[in-house]
C-alpha positions as CSV (number, residue, x, y, z in Angstrom):
1,M,0.0,0.0,0.0
2,A,1.5,3.3,-1.1
3,Y,1.9,6.2,1.3
4,R,1.1,9.8,0.4
5,I,4.0,12.1,0.4
6,T,3.6,15.6,1.9
7,I,6.5,18.0,1.9
8,L,6.5,21.0,4.2
9,P,7.0,24.4,2.6
10,A,10.3,24.9,4.5
11,A,11.5,21.6,3.0
12,L,10.5,22.7,-0.5
13,R,12.5,25.9,0.0
14,D,15.5,23.8,1.1
15,L,15.2,21.5,-1.9
16,S,14.8,24.4,-4.4
17,A,18.0,26.0,-3.1
18,L,20.1,22.9,-4.1
19,P,21.8,22.4,-7.5
20,K,19.4,20.9,-10.1
21,P,21.1,17.5,-10.4
22,D,20.9,17.1,-6.6
23,Q,17.2,18.2,-6.6
24,R,16.3,15.5,-9.1
25,R,18.2,12.8,-7.2
26,I,16.6,13.8,-3.9
27,S,13.1,14.1,-5.4
28,Q,13.4,10.6,-6.7
29,R,14.5,9.4,-3.3
30,I,11.5,11.1,-1.7
31,D,9.1,9.6,-4.3
32,R,10.5,6.1,-3.4
33,L,9.5,6.7,0.3
34,A,5.8,6.3,-0.8
35,E,6.4,2.6,-1.5
36,D,8.7,1.9,1.4
37,P,8.7,4.6,4.1
38,R,11.4,2.8,6.1
39,P,13.9,1.6,3.5
40,P,17.1,-0.1,4.3
41,G,19.5,2.6,5.5
42,A,16.8,4.7,7.1
43,K,17.6,5.5,10.7
44,M,15.5,6.9,13.5
45,L,17.1,10.1,14.9
46,Q,18.2,10.0,18.5
47,G,16.4,12.3,20.9
48,R,13.8,13.4,18.3
49,R,10.2,12.4,18.2
50,R,9.9,9.7,15.5
51,F,12.0,11.5,12.9
52,F,13.8,9.3,10.4
53,R,16.6,10.2,8.0
54,V,17.7,8.8,4.7
55,R,21.0,9.6,3.1
56,C,21.2,10.8,-0.5
57,G,24.8,11.5,-1.2
58,D,26.0,14.4,1.0
59,Y,22.3,15.3,1.6
60,R,19.8,14.1,4.2
61,I,16.0,13.9,4.0
62,I,14.4,14.2,7.5
63,Y,10.8,12.9,7.7
64,T,8.2,11.3,9.9
65,V,5.9,8.4,9.0
66,E,2.2,8.7,10.0
67,A,1.1,5.1,9.6
68,D,-2.5,5.7,10.7
69,R,-2.9,8.4,7.9
70,Q,-0.7,6.5,5.4
71,R,1.4,9.6,5.0
72,V,5.1,10.4,4.9
73,L,5.8,14.0,6.0
74,V,9.1,15.4,4.8
75,V,10.2,18.0,7.3
76,K,13.7,19.1,6.1
77,V,16.2,18.5,3.3
78,G,19.7,19.7,3.5
79,H,23.5,19.1,3.5
80,R,24.6,16.7,6.2
81,R,26.6,19.3,8.0
82,D,23.6,21.6,8.7
83,V,20.4,19.6,8.3
84,Y,20.2,18.6,12.0
85,K,20.4,22.2,13.3
86,R,17.1,23.7,14.4
87,L,15.1,20.5,14.1
């Protein structure tokens, strides 16, 4: 059963600020979360309420899974050195 993907406006701004090739690669990775919201390599963040992260090169996608609503909510997208700040 496929999940619905929702991307917060702040995450869309983060994504649009990245170079085009990275945007495409990250968008494809986000789309794949609809089929498998907890793919191999996804990790739950320590000390954060049910946030997961997946790696996409030097970038990270921070999201939460709402299983009861069948939704993946993308919270933040960014470079690995700053994506965890102000979460």
